[in-house]
PDB file with SEQRES, HELIX, SHEET and CRYST1 records, atoms N, CA, C and O in Angstrom:
SEQRES   1 A   78  UNK UNK UNK UNK UNK UNK UNK UNK UNK UNK UNK UNK UNK          
SEQRES   2 A   78  UNK UNK UNK UNK UNK UNK UNK UNK UNK UNK UNK UNK UNK          
SEQRES   3 A   78  UNK UNK UNK UNK UNK UNK UNK UNK UNK UNK UNK UNK UNK          
SEQRES   4 A   78  UNK UNK UNK UNK UNK UNK UNK UNK UNK UNK UNK UNK UNK          
SEQRES   5 A   78  UNK UNK UNK UNK UNK UNK UNK UNK UNK UNK UNK UNK UNK          
SEQRES   6 A   78  UNK UNK UNK UNK UNK UNK UNK UNK UNK UNK UNK UNK UNK          
HELIX    1 AA1 UNK A    2  UNK A    5  5                                   4    
HELIX    2 AA2 UNK A   19  UNK A   23  1                                   5    
HELIX    3 AA3 UNK A   40  UNK A   54  1                                  15    
HELIX    4 AA4 UNK A   72  UNK A   77  1                                   6    
SHEET    1 AA1 2 UNK A  12  UNK A  16  0                                        
SHEET    2 AA1 2 UNK A  59  UNK A  63  1                                        
CRYST1    1.000    1.000    1.000  90.00  90.00  90.00 P 1           1          
ATOM      1  N   UNK A   1       5.420  -8.276  -1.667  1.00  0.00           N  
ATOM      2  CA  UNK A   1       5.971  -9.413  -2.261  1.00  0.00           C  
ATOM      3  C   UNK A   1       4.939 -10.464  -2.498  1.00  0.00           C  
ATOM      4  O   UNK A   1       5.102 -11.236  -3.444  1.00  0.00           O  
ATOM      5  N   UNK A   2       3.826 -10.571  -1.680  1.00  0.00           N  
ATOM      6  CA  UNK A   2       2.832 -11.504  -1.819  1.00  0.00           C  
ATOM      7  C   UNK A   2       1.993 -11.231  -3.077  1.00  0.00           C  
ATOM      8  O   UNK A   2       1.310 -12.148  -3.534  1.00  0.00           O  
ATOM      9  N   UNK A   3       2.005 -10.018  -3.664  1.00  0.00           N  
ATOM     10  CA  UNK A   3       1.327  -9.718  -4.932  1.00  0.00           C  
ATOM     11  C   UNK A   3       1.754 -10.573  -6.011  1.00  0.00           C  
ATOM     12  O   UNK A   3       0.955 -10.988  -6.851  1.00  0.00           O  
ATOM     13  N   UNK A   4       3.084 -10.874  -6.024  1.00  0.00           N  
ATOM     14  CA  UNK A   4       3.684 -11.544  -7.151  1.00  0.00           C  
ATOM     15  C   UNK A   4       3.133 -13.001  -7.272  1.00  0.00           C  
ATOM     16  O   UNK A   4       3.192 -13.621  -8.333  1.00  0.00           O  
ATOM     17  N   UNK A   5       2.616 -13.493  -6.174  1.00  0.00           N  
ATOM     18  CA  UNK A   5       1.988 -14.830  -6.134  1.00  0.00           C  
ATOM     19  C   UNK A   5       0.510 -14.883  -6.217  1.00  0.00           C  
ATOM     20  O   UNK A   5      -0.071 -15.966  -6.150  1.00  0.00           O  
ATOM     21  N   UNK A   6      -0.084 -13.838  -6.349  1.00  0.00           N  
ATOM     22  CA  UNK A   6      -1.631 -13.818  -6.524  1.00  0.00           C  
ATOM     23  C   UNK A   6      -2.001 -14.523  -7.792  1.00  0.00           C  
ATOM     24  O   UNK A   6      -1.221 -14.567  -8.743  1.00  0.00           O  
ATOM     25  N   UNK A   7      -3.222 -15.090  -7.808  1.00  0.00           N  
ATOM     26  CA  UNK A   7      -3.732 -15.605  -9.030  1.00  0.00           C  
ATOM     27  C   UNK A   7      -4.019 -14.603 -10.035  1.00  0.00           C  
ATOM     28  O   UNK A   7      -4.193 -13.440  -9.671  1.00  0.00           O  
ATOM     29  N   UNK A   8      -4.091 -14.926 -11.284  1.00  0.00           N  
ATOM     30  CA  UNK A   8      -4.161 -13.913 -12.355  1.00  0.00           C  
ATOM     31  C   UNK A   8      -5.750 -14.000 -12.864  1.00  0.00           C  
ATOM     32  O   UNK A   8      -6.244 -13.094 -13.535  1.00  0.00           O  
ATOM     33  N   UNK A   9      -6.364 -14.979 -12.540  1.00  0.00           N  
ATOM     34  CA  UNK A   9      -7.839 -15.121 -12.919  1.00  0.00           C  
ATOM     35  C   UNK A   9      -8.807 -14.391 -11.901  1.00  0.00           C  
ATOM     36  O   UNK A   9      -9.566 -15.039 -11.179  1.00  0.00           O  
ATOM     37  N   UNK A  10      -8.749 -13.168 -11.884  1.00  0.00           N  
ATOM     38  CA  UNK A  10      -9.642 -12.295 -10.888  1.00  0.00           C  
ATOM     39  C   UNK A  10     -10.461 -11.410 -11.607  1.00  0.00           C  
ATOM     40  O   UNK A  10     -10.250 -11.145 -12.791  1.00  0.00           O  
ATOM     41  N   UNK A  11     -11.494 -10.884 -10.875  1.00  0.00           N  
ATOM     42  CA  UNK A  11     -12.413  -9.904 -11.400  1.00  0.00           C  
ATOM     43  C   UNK A  11     -11.821  -8.449 -11.161  1.00  0.00           C  
ATOM     44  O   UNK A  11     -11.939  -7.535 -11.977  1.00  0.00           O  
ATOM     45  N   UNK A  12     -11.212  -8.356 -10.020  1.00  0.00           N  
ATOM     46  CA  UNK A  12     -10.638  -6.991  -9.546  1.00  0.00           C  
ATOM     47  C   UNK A  12      -9.656  -7.308  -8.554  1.00  0.00           C  
ATOM     48  O   UNK A  12      -9.574  -8.428  -8.049  1.00  0.00           O  
ATOM     49  N   UNK A  13      -8.891  -6.324  -8.258  1.00  0.00           N  
ATOM     50  CA  UNK A  13      -7.811  -6.310  -7.186  1.00  0.00           C  
ATOM     51  C   UNK A  13      -8.197  -5.179  -6.231  1.00  0.00           C  
ATOM     52  O   UNK A  13      -8.440  -4.029  -6.595  1.00  0.00           O  
ATOM     53  N   UNK A  14      -8.229  -5.652  -4.895  1.00  0.00           N  
ATOM     54  CA  UNK A  14      -8.534  -4.600  -3.850  1.00  0.00           C  
ATOM     55  C   UNK A  14      -7.360  -4.647  -2.870  1.00  0.00           C  
ATOM     56  O   UNK A  14      -7.047  -5.729  -2.373  1.00  0.00           O  
ATOM     57  N   UNK A  15      -6.723  -3.575  -2.581  1.00  0.00           N  
ATOM     58  CA  UNK A  15      -5.615  -3.448  -1.661  1.00  0.00           C  
ATOM     59  C   UNK A  15      -6.170  -2.610  -0.440  1.00  0.00           C  
ATOM     60  O   UNK A  15      -6.501  -1.437  -0.612  1.00  0.00           O  
ATOM     61  N   UNK A  16      -6.257  -3.154   0.653  1.00  0.00           N  
ATOM     62  CA  UNK A  16      -6.677  -2.467   1.869  1.00  0.00           C  
ATOM     63  C   UNK A  16      -5.615  -2.520   2.914  1.00  0.00           C  
ATOM     64  O   UNK A  16      -5.383  -3.543   3.558  1.00  0.00           O  
ATOM     65  N   UNK A  17      -4.952  -1.357   3.073  1.00  0.00           N  
ATOM     66  CA  UNK A  17      -3.940  -1.167   3.945  1.00  0.00           C  
ATOM     67  C   UNK A  17      -4.441  -0.782   5.261  1.00  0.00           C  
ATOM     68  O   UNK A  17      -5.198   0.183   5.363  1.00  0.00           O  
ATOM     69  N   UNK A  18      -4.085  -1.445   6.249  1.00  0.00           N  
ATOM     70  CA  UNK A  18      -4.714  -1.208   7.698  1.00  0.00           C  
ATOM     71  C   UNK A  18      -3.778  -0.191   8.436  1.00  0.00           C  
ATOM     72  O   UNK A  18      -2.675   0.190   8.045  1.00  0.00           O  
ATOM     73  N   UNK A  19      -4.436   0.173   9.579  1.00  0.00           N  
ATOM     74  CA  UNK A  19      -3.611   1.100  10.471  1.00  0.00           C  
ATOM     75  C   UNK A  19      -2.394   0.381  10.973  1.00  0.00           C  
ATOM     76  O   UNK A  19      -1.343   0.992  11.160  1.00  0.00           O  
ATOM     77  N   UNK A  20      -2.516  -0.908  11.195  1.00  0.00           N  
ATOM     78  CA  UNK A  20      -1.138  -1.567  11.594  1.00  0.00           C  
ATOM     79  C   UNK A  20       0.031  -1.418  10.717  1.00  0.00           C  
ATOM     80  O   UNK A  20       1.180  -1.309  11.143  1.00  0.00           O  
ATOM     81  N   UNK A  21      -0.356  -1.416   9.276  1.00  0.00           N  
ATOM     82  CA  UNK A  21       0.624  -1.178   8.374  1.00  0.00           C  
ATOM     83  C   UNK A  21       1.240   0.292   8.409  1.00  0.00           C  
ATOM     84  O   UNK A  21       2.394   0.524   8.049  1.00  0.00           O  
ATOM     85  N   UNK A  22       0.413   1.198   8.848  1.00  0.00           N  
ATOM     86  CA  UNK A  22       0.935   2.578   9.011  1.00  0.00           C  
ATOM     87  C   UNK A  22       1.663   2.814  10.291  1.00  0.00           C  
ATOM     88  O   UNK A  22       2.783   3.324  10.285  1.00  0.00           O  
ATOM     89  N   UNK A  23       0.994   2.420  11.501  1.00  0.00           N  
ATOM     90  CA  UNK A  23       1.484   2.682  12.693  1.00  0.00           C  
ATOM     91  C   UNK A  23       2.644   1.791  13.202  1.00  0.00           C  
ATOM     92  O   UNK A  23       3.362   2.198  14.116  1.00  0.00           O  
ATOM     93  N   UNK A  24       2.851   0.511  12.593  1.00  0.00           N  
ATOM     94  CA  UNK A  24       3.869  -0.334  13.079  1.00  0.00           C  
ATOM     95  C   UNK A  24       4.902  -0.712  12.080  1.00  0.00           C  
ATOM     96  O   UNK A  24       5.726  -1.583  12.360  1.00  0.00           O  
ATOM     97  N   UNK A  25       4.905  -0.074  10.871  1.00  0.00           N  
ATOM     98  CA  UNK A  25       5.852  -0.361   9.823  1.00  0.00           C  
ATOM     99  C   UNK A  25       7.241   0.278  10.165  1.00  0.00           C  
ATOM    100  O   UNK A  25       7.283   1.272  10.889  1.00  0.00           O  
ATOM    101  N   UNK A  26       8.300  -0.247   9.686  1.00  0.00           N  
ATOM    102  CA  UNK A  26       9.654   0.292  10.045  1.00  0.00           C  
ATOM    103  C   UNK A  26      10.338   0.953   8.927  1.00  0.00           C  
ATOM    104  O   UNK A  26      11.480   1.400   9.036  1.00  0.00           O  
ATOM    105  N   UNK A  27       9.608   1.016   7.801  1.00  0.00           N  
ATOM    106  CA  UNK A  27      10.328   1.685   6.678  1.00  0.00           C  
ATOM    107  C   UNK A  27      10.107   3.204   6.812  1.00  0.00           C  
ATOM    108  O   UNK A  27       9.034   3.636   7.233  1.00  0.00           O  
ATOM    109  N   UNK A  28      11.110   4.008   6.456  1.00  0.00           N  
ATOM    110  CA  UNK A  28      10.775   5.473   6.365  1.00  0.00           C  
ATOM    111  C   UNK A  28       9.773   5.817   5.313  1.00  0.00           C  
ATOM    112  O   UNK A  28       9.661   5.070   4.341  1.00  0.00           O  
ATOM    113  N   UNK A  29       9.026   6.903   5.430  1.00  0.00           N  
ATOM    114  CA  UNK A  29       7.969   7.348   4.594  1.00  0.00           C  
ATOM    115  C   UNK A  29       8.534   7.643   3.187  1.00  0.00           C  
ATOM    116  O   UNK A  29       7.977   7.207   2.180  1.00  0.00           O  
ATOM    117  N   UNK A  30       9.620   8.373   3.146  1.00  0.00           N  
ATOM    118  CA  UNK A  30      10.294   8.646   1.921  1.00  0.00           C  
ATOM    119  C   UNK A  30       9.656   9.830   1.222  1.00  0.00           C  
ATOM    120  O   UNK A  30       8.914  10.618   1.807  1.00  0.00           O  
ATOM    121  N   UNK A  31      10.004   9.921  -0.149  1.00  0.00           N  
ATOM    122  CA  UNK A  31       9.406  10.989  -0.987  1.00  0.00           C  
ATOM    123  C   UNK A  31       8.419  10.451  -1.998  1.00  0.00           C  
ATOM    124  O   UNK A  31       8.536   9.292  -2.398  1.00  0.00           O  
ATOM    125  N   UNK A  32       7.538  11.171  -2.389  1.00  0.00           N  
ATOM    126  CA  UNK A  32       6.489  10.772  -3.301  1.00  0.00           C  
ATOM    127  C   UNK A  32       7.021  10.230  -4.605  1.00  0.00           C  
ATOM    128  O   UNK A  32       6.378   9.422  -5.275  1.00  0.00           O  
ATOM    129  N   UNK A  33       8.342  10.741  -4.994  1.00  0.00           N  
ATOM    130  CA  UNK A  33       8.917  10.321  -6.140  1.00  0.00           C  
ATOM    131  C   UNK A  33       9.751   9.041  -6.058  1.00  0.00           C  
ATOM    132  O   UNK A  33      10.270   8.605  -7.085  1.00  0.00           O  
ATOM    133  N   UNK A  34       9.899   8.438  -4.919  1.00  0.00           N  
ATOM    134  CA  UNK A  34      10.658   7.203  -4.658  1.00  0.00           C  
ATOM    135  C   UNK A  34      10.017   5.981  -5.553  1.00  0.00           C  
ATOM    136  O   UNK A  34       8.799   5.875  -5.696  1.00  0.00           O  
ATOM    137  N   UNK A  35      10.864   5.163  -6.081  1.00  0.00           N  
ATOM    138  CA  UNK A  35      10.513   4.097  -6.810  1.00  0.00           C  
ATOM    139  C   UNK A  35      11.205   2.764  -6.227  1.00  0.00           C  
ATOM    140  O   UNK A  35      10.891   1.653  -6.655  1.00  0.00           O  
ATOM    141  N   UNK A  36      12.056   2.931  -5.340  1.00  0.00           N  
ATOM    142  CA  UNK A  36      12.631   1.625  -4.778  1.00  0.00           C  
ATOM    143  C   UNK A  36      11.830   1.271  -3.525  1.00  0.00           C  
ATOM    144  O   UNK A  36      11.355   2.146  -2.800  1.00  0.00           O  
ATOM    145  N   UNK A  37      11.692  -0.038  -3.291  1.00  0.00           N  
ATOM    146  CA  UNK A  37      10.809  -0.458  -2.197  1.00  0.00           C  
ATOM    147  C   UNK A  37      11.331  -0.407  -0.791  1.00  0.00           C  
ATOM    148  O   UNK A  37      10.824  -1.094   0.096  1.00  0.00           O  
ATOM    149  N   UNK A  38      12.411   0.460  -0.570  1.00  0.00           N  
ATOM    150  CA  UNK A  38      13.010   0.567   0.771  1.00  0.00           C  
ATOM    151  C   UNK A  38      12.345   1.676   1.550  1.00  0.00           C  
ATOM    152  O   UNK A  38      12.654   1.806   2.734  1.00  0.00           O  
ATOM    153  N   UNK A  39      11.396   2.548   0.957  1.00  0.00           N  
ATOM    154  CA  UNK A  39      10.571   3.466   1.709  1.00  0.00           C  
ATOM    155  C   UNK A  39       9.052   3.035   1.421  1.00  0.00           C  
ATOM    156  O   UNK A  39       8.713   2.225   0.558  1.00  0.00           O  
ATOM    157  N   UNK A  40       8.237   3.691   2.258  1.00  0.00           N  
ATOM    158  CA  UNK A  40       6.805   3.433   2.092  1.00  0.00           C  
ATOM    159  C   UNK A  40       6.341   3.840   0.791  1.00  0.00           C  
ATOM    160  O   UNK A  40       5.622   3.089   0.132  1.00  0.00           O  
ATOM    161  N   UNK A  41       6.744   5.123   0.314  1.00  0.00           N  
ATOM    162  CA  UNK A  41       6.316   5.600  -0.887  1.00  0.00           C  
ATOM    163  C   UNK A  41       6.844   4.802  -2.122  1.00  0.00           C  
ATOM    164  O   UNK A  41       6.159   4.659  -3.135  1.00  0.00           O  
ATOM    165  N   UNK A  42       8.169   4.261  -1.971  1.00  0.00           N  
ATOM    166  CA  UNK A  42       8.733   3.431  -2.999  1.00  0.00           C  
ATOM    167  C   UNK A  42       8.039   2.129  -3.139  1.00  0.00           C  
ATOM    168  O   UNK A  42       7.844   1.631  -4.247  1.00  0.00           O  
ATOM    169  N   UNK A  43       7.658   1.563  -2.012  1.00  0.00           N  
ATOM    170  CA  UNK A  43       7.026   0.265  -1.913  1.00  0.00           C  
ATOM    171  C   UNK A  43       5.572   0.410  -2.584  1.00  0.00           C  
ATOM    172  O   UNK A  43       5.123  -0.442  -3.351  1.00  0.00           O  
ATOM    173  N   UNK A  44       4.924   1.507  -2.239  1.00  0.00           N  
ATOM    174  CA  UNK A  44       3.546   1.740  -2.929  1.00  0.00           C  
ATOM    175  C   UNK A  44       3.712   1.785  -4.500  1.00  0.00           C  
ATOM    176  O   UNK A  44       2.958   1.172  -5.257  1.00  0.00           O  
ATOM    177  N   UNK A  45       4.761   2.562  -4.916  1.00  0.00           N  
ATOM    178  CA  UNK A  45       5.072   2.656  -6.323  1.00  0.00           C  
ATOM    179  C   UNK A  45       5.255   1.197  -7.020  1.00  0.00           C  
ATOM    180  O   UNK A  45       4.654   0.840  -8.034  1.00  0.00           O  
ATOM    181  N   UNK A  46       6.161   0.447  -6.317  1.00  0.00           N  
ATOM    182  CA  UNK A  46       6.478  -0.909  -6.740  1.00  0.00           C  
ATOM    183  C   UNK A  46       5.216  -1.682  -6.864  1.00  0.00           C  
ATOM    184  O   UNK A  46       4.958  -2.271  -7.913  1.00  0.00           O  
ATOM    185  N   UNK A  47       4.347  -1.710  -5.749  1.00  0.00           N  
ATOM    186  CA  UNK A  47       3.097  -2.529  -5.821  1.00  0.00           C  
ATOM    187  C   UNK A  47       2.167  -2.068  -6.922  1.00  0.00           C  
ATOM    188  O   UNK A  47       1.634  -2.885  -7.673  1.00  0.00           O  
ATOM    189  N   UNK A  48       1.953  -0.650  -7.031  1.00  0.00           N  
ATOM    190  CA  UNK A  48       1.110  -0.145  -8.139  1.00  0.00           C  
ATOM    191  C   UNK A  48       1.574  -0.670  -9.414  1.00  0.00           C  
ATOM    192  O   UNK A  48       0.781  -1.224 -10.176  1.00  0.00           O  
ATOM    193  N   UNK A  49       2.875  -0.524  -9.712  1.00  0.00           N  
ATOM    194  CA  UNK A  49       3.417  -0.941 -10.980  1.00  0.00           C  
ATOM    195  C   UNK A  49       3.293  -2.422 -11.183  1.00  0.00           C  
ATOM    196  O   UNK A  49       3.003  -2.806 -12.316  1.00  0.00           O  
ATOM    197  N   UNK A  50       3.479  -3.322 -10.204  1.00  0.00           N  
ATOM    198  CA  UNK A  50       3.317  -4.730 -10.399  1.00  0.00           C  
ATOM    199  C   UNK A  50       1.839  -5.042 -10.637  1.00  0.00           C  
ATOM    200  O   UNK A  50       1.529  -5.865 -11.498  1.00  0.00           O  
ATOM    201  N   UNK A  51       0.930  -4.421  -9.913  1.00  0.00           N  
ATOM    202  CA  UNK A  51      -0.501  -4.754 -10.169  1.00  0.00           C  
ATOM    203  C   UNK A  51      -0.944  -4.268 -11.543  1.00  0.00           C  
ATOM    204  O   UNK A  51      -1.581  -5.016 -12.285  1.00  0.00           O  
ATOM    205  N   UNK A  52      -0.631  -3.080 -11.875  1.00  0.00           N  
ATOM    206  CA  UNK A  52      -1.006  -2.654 -13.302  1.00  0.00           C  
ATOM    207  C   UNK A  52      -0.551  -3.519 -14.387  1.00  0.00           C  
ATOM    208  O   UNK A  52      -1.246  -3.790 -15.365  1.00  0.00           O  
ATOM    209  N   UNK A  53       0.749  -3.985 -14.170  1.00  0.00           N  
ATOM    210  CA  UNK A  53       1.389  -4.901 -15.318  1.00  0.00           C  
ATOM    211  C   UNK A  53       0.686  -6.167 -15.181  1.00  0.00           C  
ATOM    212  O   UNK A  53       0.309  -6.681 -16.234  1.00  0.00           O  
ATOM    213  N   UNK A  54       0.427  -6.786 -14.063  1.00  0.00           N  
ATOM    214  CA  UNK A  54      -0.154  -8.126 -13.908  1.00  0.00           C  
ATOM    215  C   UNK A  54      -1.692  -8.139 -14.194  1.00  0.00           C  
ATOM    216  O   UNK A  54      -2.208  -9.169 -14.629  1.00  0.00           O  
ATOM    217  N   UNK A  55      -2.355  -7.139 -13.984  1.00  0.00           N  
ATOM    218  CA  UNK A  55      -3.779  -7.131 -14.229  1.00  0.00           C  
ATOM    219  C   UNK A  55      -4.086  -5.866 -15.030  1.00  0.00           C  
ATOM    220  O   UNK A  55      -4.754  -4.982 -14.492  1.00  0.00           O  
ATOM    221  N   UNK A  56      -3.640  -5.725 -16.282  1.00  0.00           N  
ATOM    222  CA  UNK A  56      -3.840  -4.653 -17.119  1.00  0.00           C  
ATOM    223  C   UNK A  56      -5.259  -4.288 -17.452  1.00  0.00           C  
ATOM    224  O   UNK A  56      -5.512  -3.113 -17.717  1.00  0.00           O  
ATOM    225  N   UNK A  57      -6.230  -5.221 -17.461  1.00  0.00           N  
ATOM    226  CA  UNK A  57      -7.566  -4.964 -17.800  1.00  0.00           C  
ATOM    227  C   UNK A  57      -8.556  -5.010 -16.639  1.00  0.00           C  
ATOM    228  O   UNK A  57      -9.768  -4.877 -16.804  1.00  0.00           O  
ATOM    229  N   UNK A  58      -7.986  -5.201 -15.480  1.00  0.00           N  
ATOM    230  CA  UNK A  58      -8.869  -5.274 -14.306  1.00  0.00           C  
ATOM    231  C   UNK A  58      -8.776  -4.072 -13.391  1.00  0.00           C  
ATOM    232  O   UNK A  58      -7.729  -3.438 -13.258  1.00  0.00           O  
ATOM    233  N   UNK A  59      -9.878  -3.786 -12.780  1.00  0.00           N  
ATOM    234  CA  UNK A  59      -9.871  -2.683 -11.787  1.00  0.00           C  
ATOM    235  C   UNK A  59      -8.953  -2.926 -10.592  1.00  0.00           C  
ATOM    236  O   UNK A  59      -9.030  -3.994  -9.984  1.00  0.00           O  
ATOM    237  N   UNK A  60      -8.092  -1.982 -10.234  1.00  0.00           N  
ATOM    238  CA  UNK A  60      -7.303  -2.014  -9.100  1.00  0.00           C  
ATOM    239  C   UNK A  60      -7.674  -0.847  -8.223  1.00  0.00           C  
ATOM    240  O   UNK A  60      -7.554   0.324  -8.581  1.00  0.00           O  
ATOM    241  N   UNK A  61      -8.166  -1.266  -6.967  1.00  0.00           N  
ATOM    242  CA  UNK A  61      -8.705  -0.371  -5.996  1.00  0.00           C  
ATOM    243  C   UNK A  61      -7.893  -0.223  -4.655  1.00  0.00           C  
ATOM    244  O   UNK A  61      -7.592  -1.206  -3.977  1.00  0.00           O  
ATOM    245  N   UNK A  62      -7.607   0.879  -4.364  1.00  0.00           N  
ATOM    246  CA  UNK A  62      -6.942   0.908  -2.979  1.00  0.00           C  
ATOM    247  C   UNK A  62      -7.868   1.609  -1.983  1.00  0.00           C  
ATOM    248  O   UNK A  62      -8.471   2.641  -2.276  1.00  0.00           O  
ATOM    249  N   UNK A  63      -7.954   1.020  -0.820  1.00  0.00           N  
ATOM    250  CA  UNK A  63      -8.822   1.556   0.280  1.00  0.00           C  
ATOM    251  C   UNK A  63      -7.916   2.037   1.370  1.00  0.00           C  
ATOM    252  O   UNK A  63      -6.970   1.383   1.808  1.00  0.00           O  
ATOM    253  N   UNK A  64      -8.267   3.203   1.769  1.00  0.00           N  
ATOM    254  CA  UNK A  64      -7.432   3.683   2.966  1.00  0.00           C  
ATOM    255  C   UNK A  64      -7.961   3.248   4.357  1.00  0.00           C  
ATOM    256  O   UNK A  64      -9.171   3.053   4.479  1.00  0.00           O  
ATOM    257  N   UNK A  65      -7.209   3.101   5.307  1.00  0.00           N  
ATOM    258  CA  UNK A  65      -7.705   2.628   6.559  1.00  0.00           C  
ATOM    259  C   UNK A  65      -8.566   3.670   7.198  1.00  0.00           C  
ATOM    260  O   UNK A  65      -8.493   4.864   6.910  1.00  0.00           O  
ATOM    261  N   UNK A  66      -9.418   3.140   8.116  1.00  0.00           N  
ATOM    262  CA  UNK A  66     -10.249   4.017   8.962  1.00  0.00           C  
ATOM    263  C   UNK A  66      -9.386   4.779   9.906  1.00  0.00           C  
ATOM    264  O   UNK A  66      -8.336   4.306  10.339  1.00  0.00           O  
ATOM    265  N   UNK A  67      -9.794   5.860  10.197  1.00  0.00           N  
ATOM    266  CA  UNK A  67      -9.041   6.779  11.202  1.00  0.00           C  
ATOM    267  C   UNK A  67      -9.162   6.179  12.595  1.00  0.00           C  
ATOM    268  O   UNK A  67     -10.232   5.714  12.990  1.00  0.00           O  
ATOM    269  N   UNK A  68      -8.045   6.193  13.345  1.00  0.00           N  
ATOM    270  CA  UNK A  68      -7.966   5.601  14.618  1.00  0.00           C  
ATOM    271  C   UNK A  68      -7.209   6.624  15.413  1.00  0.00           C  
ATOM    272  O   UNK A  68      -6.227   7.214  14.964  1.00  0.00           O  
ATOM    273  N   UNK A  69      -7.719   6.814  16.651  1.00  0.00           N  
ATOM    274  CA  UNK A  69      -7.047   7.774  17.476  1.00  0.00           C  
ATOM    275  C   UNK A  69      -5.950   7.166  18.400  1.00  0.00           C  
ATOM    276  O   UNK A  69      -5.254   7.872  19.130  1.00  0.00           O  
ATOM    277  N   UNK A  70      -5.841   5.834  18.324  1.00  0.00           N  
ATOM    278  CA  UNK A  70      -4.964   5.142  19.320  1.00  0.00           C  
ATOM    279  C   UNK A  70      -3.521   5.007  18.768  1.00  0.00           C  
ATOM    280  O   UNK A  70      -2.630   4.551  19.484  1.00  0.00           O  
ATOM    281  N   UNK A  71      -3.304   5.385  17.556  1.00  0.00           N  
ATOM    282  CA  UNK A  71      -1.876   5.338  16.936  1.00  0.00           C  
ATOM    283  C   UNK A  71      -1.240   6.524  17.330  1.00  0.00           C  
ATOM    284  O   UNK A  71      -1.853   7.587  17.238  1.00  0.00           O  
ATOM    285  N   UNK A  72      -0.001   6.479  17.789  1.00  0.00           N  
ATOM    286  CA  UNK A  72       0.699   7.587  18.257  1.00  0.00           C  
ATOM    287  C   UNK A  72       0.791   8.851  17.332  1.00  0.00           C  
ATOM    288  O   UNK A  72       0.745   9.991  17.794  1.00  0.00           O  
ATOM    289  N   UNK A  73       0.925   8.578  16.003  1.00  0.00           N  
ATOM    290  CA  UNK A  73       0.995   9.668  15.085  1.00  0.00           C  
ATOM    291  C   UNK A  73      -0.316  10.421  15.083  1.00  0.00           C  
ATOM    292  O   UNK A  73      -0.275  11.651  15.073  1.00  0.00           O  
ATOM    293  N   UNK A  74      -1.421   9.819  15.093  1.00  0.00           N  
ATOM    294  CA  UNK A  74      -2.647  10.549  15.021  1.00  0.00           C  
ATOM    295  C   UNK A  74      -2.995  11.342  16.387  1.00  0.00           C  
ATOM    296  O   UNK A  74      -3.687  12.361  16.381  1.00  0.00           O  
ATOM    297  N   UNK A  75      -2.457  10.783  17.536  1.00  0.00           N  
ATOM    298  CA  UNK A  75      -2.752  11.348  18.728  1.00  0.00           C  
ATOM    299  C   UNK A  75      -2.010  12.760  18.771  1.00  0.00           C  
ATOM    300  O   UNK A  75      -2.534  13.735  19.309  1.00  0.00           O  
ATOM    301  N   UNK A  76      -0.878  12.798  18.226  1.00  0.00           N  
ATOM    302  CA  UNK A  76      -0.049  13.927  18.100  1.00  0.00           C  
ATOM    303  C   UNK A  76      -0.691  15.077  17.294  1.00  0.00           C  
ATOM    304  O   UNK A  76      -0.396  16.255  17.498  1.00  0.00           O  
ATOM    305  N   UNK A  77      -1.566  14.681  16.387  1.00  0.00           N  
ATOM    306  CA  UNK A  77      -2.290  15.743  15.581  1.00  0.00           C  
ATOM    307  C   UNK A  77      -3.269  16.402  16.133  1.00  0.00           C  
ATOM    308  O   UNK A  77      -3.593  17.494  15.666  1.00  0.00           O  
ATOM    309  N   UNK A  78      -3.912  15.866  17.214  1.00  0.00           N  
ATOM    310  CA  UNK A  78      -5.119  16.317  17.849  1.00  0.00           C  
ATOM    311  C   UNK A  78      -4.811  17.441  18.905  1.00  0.00           C  
ATOM    312  O   UNK A  78      -5.728  17.950  19.550  1.00  0.00           O  
TER     313      UNK A  78                                                      
END                                                                             
């Protein structure tokens, strides 16, 4: 929702989702085809659509979080 209020006079848009966003979010992950913001996948789709429409001639970059072993999900994979 904060993206709607961002300035439009920018050189680029950088989205950096942290491990807190992953490990402490309460939305279900959903399906990659989701478009409604009630799942993680749907919220990503909504954010990407908003940014591409708001900044059509600007680079939009998504950075993934650094791997952390202290989040429960990652600990279960080891």
